[in-house]
C-alpha positions as CSV (number, residue, x, y, z in Angstrom):
1,M,-19.6,-20.5,31.3
2,K,-19.8,-21.2,27.6
3,S,-19.2,-24.9,28.0
4,I,-21.9,-25.1,30.8
5,L,-24.4,-23.4,28.5
6,S,-23.5,-25.7,25.5
7,T,-24.0,-28.8,27.7
8,A,-27.3,-27.5,29.0
9,L,-28.5,-26.8,25.4
10,L,-27.3,-30.3,24.4
11,I,-29.1,-32.0,27.2
12,A,-32.3,-30.0,26.4
13,A,-32.0,-30.9,22.7
14,V,-31.3,-34.6,23.3
15,G,-34.1,-34.8,25.8
16,T,-36.5,-33.1,23.4
17,I,-35.5,-35.5,20.5
18,A,-35.8,-38.5,22.8
19,S,-39.2,-37.5,24.0
20,C,-40.5,-37.1,20.5
21,S,-39.1,-40.3,19.0
22,K,-36.8,-43.1,20.0
23,D,-35.7,-43.5,16.4
24,N,-33.7,-40.3,16.3
25,Q,-30.0,-41.1,16.6
26,I,-26.8,-39.0,16.9
27,T,-24.5,-39.5,14.0
28,Y,-21.0,-38.0,13.6
29,T,-19.4,-36.3,10.7
30,T,-15.7,-36.8,10.2
31,D,-12.9,-35.5,8.0
32,K,-9.4,-36.7,7.3
33,A,-6.1,-34.9,8.0
34,T,-4.6,-34.2,4.6
35,Y,-1.8,-32.2,3.1
36,Q,-3.1,-29.0,1.7
37,N,-2.1,-25.4,0.9
38,I,-3.3,-22.8,3.4
39,S,-3.2,-19.0,2.8
40,T,-4.6,-16.0,4.6
41,S,-5.1,-12.7,2.8
42,I,-6.4,-9.1,3.2
43,T,-8.1,-7.0,0.5
44,A,-7.8,-3.3,-0.2
45,T,-8.0,-0.8,-3.1
46,G,-5.2,1.2,-4.5
47,T,-4.1,3.4,-7.4
48,I,-1.7,2.5,-10.2
49,E,1.1,4.9,-10.9
50,P,4.5,5.0,-12.6
51,V,7.5,4.1,-10.3
52,T,9.3,7.3,-11.4
53,Q,7.3,10.4,-12.4
54,V,8.8,13.8,-12.8
55,E,7.1,17.2,-12.9
56,V,9.0,19.5,-15.3
57,G,8.7,23.2,-14.4
58,T,10.6,26.4,-15.0
59,Q,12.6,28.6,-12.6
60,V,12.1,31.8,-14.6
61,S,9.1,33.7,-15.7
62,G,8.2,34.4,-19.3
63,I,6.1,33.6,-22.3
64,I,6.2,30.1,-23.8
65,S,7.5,30.6,-27.3
66,H,7.8,27.0,-28.5
67,I,6.6,23.6,-27.4
68,Y,8.1,20.5,-29.1
69,V,6.2,17.6,-27.4
70,D,2.6,16.5,-26.9
71,Y,0.8,13.9,-24.8
72,N,2.4,10.4,-25.1
73,S,5.5,11.8,-26.8
74,E,8.6,9.7,-26.1
75,V,11.5,11.8,-24.9
76,H,15.1,11.2,-23.9
77,K,17.1,12.9,-21.2
78,G,18.4,16.3,-22.5
79,D,15.9,16.6,-25.4
80,V,14.5,20.2,-25.8
81,I,10.8,20.0,-25.0
82,A,9.9,23.8,-24.8
83,E,11.5,27.2,-25.0
84,L,10.6,30.5,-23.3
85,D,10.9,34.0,-24.9
86,R,14.5,35.1,-24.3
87,T,14.1,38.9,-24.8
88,N,14.0,40.0,-21.2
89,L,16.5,37.3,-20.0
90,Q,19.0,38.5,-22.7
91,S,18.5,42.1,-21.6
92,E,19.3,41.1,-18.0
93,L,22.4,39.3,-19.1
94,T,23.6,42.4,-21.1
95,S,22.9,44.7,-18.2
96,A,24.9,42.4,-15.8
97,Q,27.8,42.3,-18.2
98,S,27.8,46.1,-18.5
99,N,27.8,46.4,-14.7
100,L,30.7,44.0,-14.5
101,A,32.7,46.0,-17.0
102,N,32.2,49.2,-15.0
103,A,33.2,47.4,-11.8
104,Q,36.3,46.1,-13.4
105,A,37.3,49.5,-14.7
106,N,36.7,51.0,-11.2
107,A,38.8,48.2,-9.6
108,S,41.6,49.0,-12.0
109,Y,41.6,52.6,-11.1
110,Q,41.4,51.9,-7.4
111,A,44.4,49.5,-7.7
112,S,46.5,52.2,-9.4
113,N,45.4,54.8,-6.8
114,Y,46.2,52.4,-3.9
115,N,49.7,51.6,-5.3
116,R,50.4,55.4,-5.7
117,Y,49.4,56.1,-2.1
118,K,51.4,53.1,-0.9
119,T,54.5,54.5,-2.4
120,L,53.9,58.0,-1.0
121,Y,53.1,56.6,2.4
122,E,56.3,54.6,2.5
123,K,58.2,57.9,1.8
124,G,56.3,59.7,4.5
125,L,54.6,62.1,2.0
126,V,51.0,61.2,2.9
127,S,49.2,60.5,6.1
128,A,48.3,57.0,7.3
129,N,44.6,58.0,7.1
130,D,44.9,58.8,3.4
131,Y,46.8,55.5,2.8
132,E,44.1,53.4,4.7
133,S,41.3,55.2,2.8
134,A,42.9,54.3,-0.6
135,K,43.4,50.7,0.5
136,L,39.7,50.4,1.6
137,S,38.5,51.8,-1.7
138,Y,40.6,49.3,-3.6
139,E,39.3,46.3,-1.5
140,Q,35.7,47.5,-2.0
141,A,36.2,47.8,-5.8
142,R,37.6,44.2,-5.9
143,Q,34.5,42.9,-4.0
144,Q,32.2,44.8,-6.3
145,V,33.8,43.0,-9.3
146,A,33.1,39.7,-7.6
147,V,29.5,40.7,-7.0
148,Q,29.0,41.7,-10.6
149,Q,30.6,38.4,-11.8
150,Q,28.0,36.5,-9.8
151,N,25.2,38.6,-11.4
152,V,26.5,37.8,-14.8
153,S,26.7,34.1,-14.0
154,K,23.1,34.2,-12.6
155,A,21.8,36.0,-15.8
156,K,23.5,33.4,-18.0
157,T,21.9,30.6,-15.9
158,N,18.5,32.2,-16.1
159,L,18.9,32.5,-19.9
160,G,19.7,28.8,-20.0
161,Y,16.5,28.1,-18.1
162,A,14.6,29.5,-21.0
163,T,15.4,26.2,-22.8
164,I,13.5,23.4,-21.0
165,T,14.8,19.9,-21.5
166,A,13.7,16.5,-20.4
167,P,15.3,15.4,-17.1
168,I,14.8,11.7,-17.8
169,D,14.0,9.2,-20.5
170,G,10.2,8.6,-20.6
171,I,6.8,9.4,-21.9
172,V,4.9,12.7,-21.6
173,L,1.8,12.0,-19.5
174,S,0.6,15.6,-19.1
175,K,1.1,19.0,-20.9
176,E,-0.1,21.9,-18.8
177,V,0.8,24.8,-21.1
178,E,0.4,26.0,-24.6
179,E,2.5,28.3,-26.8
180,G,2.0,31.9,-26.0
181,Q,1.0,31.3,-22.4
182,T,2.7,33.3,-19.7
183,V,4.2,31.4,-16.8
184,A,5.2,33.2,-13.6
185,S,7.8,31.7,-11.3
186,A,7.3,33.5,-8.0
187,M,6.8,31.5,-4.8
188,T,6.4,28.0,-6.5
189,T,7.7,26.5,-9.7
190,P,4.9,26.1,-12.2
191,T,4.4,22.6,-13.7
192,L,4.7,22.5,-17.5
193,F,4.9,18.8,-18.2
194,I,4.7,15.4,-16.3
195,I,7.0,12.7,-17.6
196,A,6.9,9.1,-16.6
197,Q,10.1,7.2,-16.9
198,D,9.1,3.6,-17.6
199,L,5.5,2.5,-18.1
200,T,6.5,-1.2,-18.3
201,N,7.3,-1.1,-14.6
202,M,4.4,0.3,-12.6
203,R,3.4,0.2,-8.9
204,V,0.2,0.2,-6.9
205,I,-0.2,2.5,-3.9
206,A,-2.7,0.6,-1.7
207,N,-4.5,2.0,1.4
208,I,-4.5,-0.7,4.1
209,D,-6.7,-0.4,7.2
210,E,-5.1,-0.1,10.6
211,A,-6.6,-3.4,11.6
212,D,-4.9,-5.3,8.8
213,I,-1.5,-3.4,8.5
214,G,0.1,-5.6,11.2
215,G,0.1,-8.6,8.9
216,V,1.6,-6.9,5.9
217,K,5.3,-7.3,5.3
218,E,7.7,-6.7,2.4
219,K,8.1,-9.4,-0.2
220,Q,4.6,-10.8,0.3
221,R,2.8,-12.0,-2.8
222,V,0.0,-9.8,-4.2
223,T,-2.7,-10.3,-6.8
224,F,-4.9,-7.5,-8.1
225,T,-7.5,-6.7,-10.8
226,V,-8.6,-3.6,-12.6
227,D,-12.0,-2.7,-14.0
228,A,-10.4,-2.2,-17.5
229,F,-9.5,-5.9,-17.6
230,P,-11.9,-7.6,-15.2
231,E,-11.1,-11.2,-16.3
232,E,-7.3,-10.8,-15.9
233,V,-5.4,-11.2,-12.7
234,F,-2.1,-9.2,-12.3
235,N,0.7,-10.2,-9.9
236,G,3.0,-8.2,-7.8
237,V,5.0,-8.1,-4.6
238,V,4.9,-5.8,-1.5
239,T,8.0,-3.6,-1.8
240,Q,7.4,-1.0,0.9
241,V,5.2,-0.5,4.0
242,R,5.1,3.2,4.7
243,Q,5.0,4.3,8.4
244,E,3.0,7.5,7.9
245,A,-0.7,7.2,8.8
246,T,-3.5,8.9,6.9
247,T,-6.8,9.7,8.7
248,V,-9.9,10.4,6.7
249,S,-13.3,10.6,8.5
250,N,-11.8,8.9,11.6
251,V,-10.6,6.0,9.4
252,V,-6.8,5.3,9.7
253,T,-5.0,3.8,6.8
254,Y,-1.4,3.2,5.8
255,E,0.1,3.2,2.3
256,V,1.7,0.0,1.0
257,V,3.7,0.1,-2.2
258,I,3.3,-2.9,-4.5
259,S,5.3,-3.7,-7.6
260,A,3.2,-4.1,-10.8
261,P,5.1,-5.3,-13.9
262,N,3.5,-4.0,-17.0
263,P,5.2,-5.5,-20.1
264,D,2.0,-5.4,-22.2
265,L,1.3,-1.7,-21.2
266,K,-2.2,-2.7,-20.1
267,L,-2.0,-0.9,-16.8
268,K,-2.4,2.8,-17.1
269,P,-1.6,5.5,-14.6
270,G,-4.6,6.3,-12.4
271,L,-6.4,3.0,-12.7
272,T,-8.0,1.7,-9.5
273,A,-6.7,-1.7,-8.4
274,N,-8.6,-4.2,-6.3
275,V,-5.7,-5.7,-4.3
276,T,-5.4,-9.0,-2.4
277,I,-2.3,-9.3,-0.2
278,F,-1.4,-12.8,0.9
279,T,-0.2,-12.3,4.5
280,A,0.6,-15.9,5.1
281,E,1.1,-18.9,2.8
282,R,1.8,-22.5,3.7
283,E,2.2,-25.1,1.1
284,N,1.7,-28.8,1.5
285,V,1.0,-28.8,5.2
286,L,-1.1,-31.2,7.2
287,A,-4.5,-29.6,7.9
288,V,-7.9,-30.4,9.2
289,P,-11.1,-28.2,9.2
290,V,-11.2,-25.6,12.0
291,K,-14.5,-27.0,13.3
292,A,-12.7,-30.1,14.4
293,L,-11.0,-28.0,17.1
294,R,-14.4,-26.8,18.3
295,F,-16.1,-30.2,18.7
296,T,-16.3,-31.7,22.2
297,P,-18.4,-34.8,23.0
298,S,-20.7,-34.9,26.0
299,E,-21.9,-37.8,28.2
300,V,-25.5,-37.2,27.1
301,M,-24.4,-37.9,23.5
302,L,-23.1,-41.4,24.2
303,A,-25.0,-44.5,23.3
304,E,-24.9,-47.6,25.5
305,G,-21.4,-48.9,25.8
306,Q,-19.6,-45.8,24.5
307,E,-17.2,-43.8,26.6
308,I,-14.9,-40.7,26.5
309,Q,-11.2,-40.6,26.9
310,D,-10.0,-37.0,27.3
311,C,-6.4,-35.7,27.4
312,K,-4.5,-32.7,28.5
313,G,-3.9,-29.9,26.1
314,A,-5.0,-26.4,25.2
315,Q,-6.1,-27.6,21.7
316,K,-7.4,-31.0,20.9
317,V,-9.3,-33.0,18.3
318,W,-11.5,-36.1,18.8
319,R,-11.5,-39.4,17.1
320,Q,-13.9,-42.3,17.4
321,E,-12.1,-45.6,17.9
322,G,-14.8,-48.2,18.2
323,N,-16.9,-47.3,21.2
324,I,-14.4,-44.8,22.5
325,F,-14.3,-41.1,21.8
326,K,-10.6,-40.3,22.3
327,A,-9.0,-36.9,22.4
328,Y,-5.6,-36.0,20.8
329,A,-3.7,-33.0,21.8
330,V,-2.5,-31.1,18.8
331,E,-0.2,-28.1,18.0
332,T,-1.7,-25.8,15.4
333,G,-0.1,-23.3,13.0
334,T,-1.5,-21.1,10.2
335,S,-5.3,-20.9,9.8
336,N,-7.4,-19.3,7.1
337,G,-10.7,-19.6,9.0
338,T,-11.7,-22.8,7.3
339,L,-8.6,-25.0,7.6
340,V,-6.0,-25.0,10.3
341,E,-2.4,-26.4,10.0
342,I,-1.6,-29.3,12.4
343,V,2.0,-29.0,13.4
344,S,2.0,-32.1,15.6
345,G,-0.5,-34.6,17.1
346,L,-1.9,-36.2,13.9
347,K,-0.6,-37.9,10.9
348,D,-1.8,-38.0,7.3
349,G,-5.1,-39.8,6.9
350,D,-6.2,-39.7,10.5
351,E,-10.0,-39.2,10.7
352,V,-11.2,-36.5,13.2
353,I,-14.8,-35.7,14.2
354,T,-15.9,-32.3,12.9
355,G,-19.6,-32.3,14.1
356,F,-22.6,-34.4,14.7
357,S,-26.2,-34.6,13.6
358,I,-29.4,-35.5,15.4
359,G,-31.8,-37.0,12.8
360,A,-31.6,-34.6,9.9
361,E,-30.0,-31.7,11.8
362,E,-26.2,-31.2,12.0
363,A,-24.2,-29.2,14.6
364,S,-20.5,-28.6,14.8
365,E,-20.3,-27.0,18.3
366,S,-23.5,-27.4,20.1
367,P,-27.1,-28.3,19.1
368,Q,-29.8,-25.7,19.0
369,A,-33.2,-26.2,20.7
370,E,-35.6,-27.6,18.2
371,S,-38.3,-25.0,19.0
372,N,-38.4,-21.6,20.4
373,P,-41.4,-20.6,22.5
374,F,-41.0,-17.0,21.4
375,M,-41.2,-17.8,17.7
376,P,-44.6,-18.3,15.9
377,S,-45.7,-21.8,15.2
378,P,-45.3,-23.0,11.6
379,R,-48.4,-22.8,9.4
380,R,-50.2,-26.1,9.0
381,N,-51.0,-27.5,5.6
382,N,-54.7,-27.2,4.7
383,K,-54.8,-30.8,3.6
384,D,-53.3,-32.0,6.8
385,S,-55.9,-29.9,8.7
386,K,-58.8,-31.4,6.9
387,S,-57.4,-34.9,7.3
388,S,-57.0,-34.4,11.1
389,A,-60.5,-32.9,11.3
390,G,-61.9,-36.0,9.5
391,K,-60.3,-38.2,12.1
């Protein structure tokens, strides 16, 4: 149907031009098949963040007694960065140790009592019920000692939690507390500090639309810019395409992780990155303009003595060889919307027809009618009107 309409429009256009003037001729524009680089890309926005970022919290409640770091402080793994007040934690440890001592004393007594009843039972001087009761008391005392030992161990661990150390080497990005502030560890662990491991190796978390995610793969080249350095282009590589979808206002996006080397420390956590992901790149391939594939000559376009030689093929380009318009079947590859790769069917330097022009007007697919009856007529020049009136 489309080809029938294009031919009809072409006949109407050529008829209109011919009726106006015999001097209007159809000329053809051509382009050569040359070796070029072709790439396709998609754009998105993302957020820059450290590759490794740890939230440091506390597992015990208490008052912050000392803080030894501030924003941008460099820390090493194991460095003390804060301390909680130890008074209550030390009291809990002392109480647990006292309970352990009582349990051990009771276990010692129950052991002696059990051994005494055992001897008497073997001589038949006490009943089996008394013997079993002594044995049970001894076992319960031993279990109580184990329980109290666990309580002491827990109290010691909690006391150790009062000293907060850096879990990794890095830089303090955030400090959420001040000295004298009370932190409560109930259902969740409160965050005291955020430490980034290495700011020279950052990453971009980009949100890719569902329509584009199919073309994104790991190891694809990426370029991005940030508003802080608008004239500088940063490079990266796709390292991960996450499968989880995020839906906001009926818009579905997927997170893509992009490496962002930062040796000069120009990139800062939280910056917005304008990302370009190159989903396909072909270097030094034979290519022609895409519009060459859309051009098809028609009988009404031919001058006297010219003819058309078509060929079989789903995709073809046309060349003018003397008075013959000859079709060549081609196999295409990657296209960026302007250029298309020619895998086979042409060689370097071959000229292909990309469009035609009628007088001063050029068309690549089909000509448009010169006038539209539904559009207003152009305004005539006053000088021309006066001149016509004079005649």
